[in-house]
C-alpha atoms as one frame of an Amber mdcrd trajectory, in Angstrom:
protein
  14.150  92.159  81.978  13.070  95.680  81.216  12.373  97.054  77.763  15.537
  99.157  78.040  17.639  96.067  78.806  16.233  94.136  75.843  16.871  97.153
  73.567  20.461  97.278  74.857  20.904  93.552  74.188  19.470  93.849  70.684
  21.886  96.673  69.890  24.850  94.718  71.267  23.928  91.611  69.310  23.843
  93.636  66.082  27.227  95.289  66.627  29.432  92.946  68.670  31.350  90.207
  66.862  33.539  87.308  67.900  37.139  88.567  67.809  38.331  85.164  66.589
  35.799  84.167  63.911  34.127  87.502  63.148  30.718  85.863  63.610  27.797
  87.417  65.446  27.353  86.466  69.079  24.357  85.053  70.914  23.504  84.645
  74.573  24.551  81.366  76.156  21.685  79.235  77.436  21.292  78.128  81.048
  22.427  74.555  80.356  25.762  75.706  78.925  26.288  78.190  81.754  25.616
  75.492  84.348  28.051  73.095  82.655  30.766  75.754  82.496  30.119  76.797
  86.096  30.566  73.207  87.317  33.829  72.928  85.381  35.007  76.222  86.890
  34.162  74.994  90.399  36.297  71.915  89.760  39.158  74.049  88.448  38.818
  72.561  84.978  37.759  75.592  82.959  40.491  77.473  81.125  40.757  80.230
  78.585  42.236  79.891  75.147  45.665  80.807  76.567  45.470  78.383  79.495
  44.397  80.680  82.342  42.046  79.082  84.873  38.577  80.644  84.945  37.323
  81.163  88.511  33.657  80.790  89.446  31.039  82.127  89.494  29.967  82.477
  85.886  27.372  85.244  85.611  26.617  84.847  81.943  28.209  85.008  78.573
  27.949  84.834  74.833  29.114  82.455  72.173  29.706  82.735  68.472  27.321
  81.331  65.867  29.248  78.100  65.283  29.200  77.667  69.082  32.924  77.153
  69.471  34.029  80.291  71.360  32.467  81.395  74.650  33.023  84.847  76.172
  32.399  85.452  79.880  30.377  88.259  81.331  31.631  89.624  84.664  29.948
  92.490  86.529  27.728  93.112  83.479  30.809  93.495  81.267  31.462  91.151
  78.369  35.111  90.037  78.334  35.522  90.142  74.590  39.182  89.480  73.935
  40.540  86.512  72.007  42.828  85.513  74.900  39.885  85.259  77.326  37.774
  83.100  75.015  36.889  79.594  76.151  37.165  76.941  73.442  34.023  74.850
  73.811  35.465  72.145  71.516  38.155  71.487  74.138  35.699  70.794  76.985
  35.329  67.266  78.349  32.350  65.363  76.960  29.132  66.070  78.815
């Protein structure tokens, strides 16, 4: 990661908020991304409004209470309430 990229991330993390809870967002870790990717491959990952999320998962962010996950596609964060993934509704790991 370049210095410019980390500066961009820092700025985003200061400004961007979860549209559902209003909390700050943080980058999802690799373990969560892998779990979500496997669910997407199996067709078992859906958004808050029931739309199936297709693989691959490139990255994403979640709110501070770690309930809502927002996908990143083509370096764009999909930050709408309807596209949020409710992590409390996932099958047990």
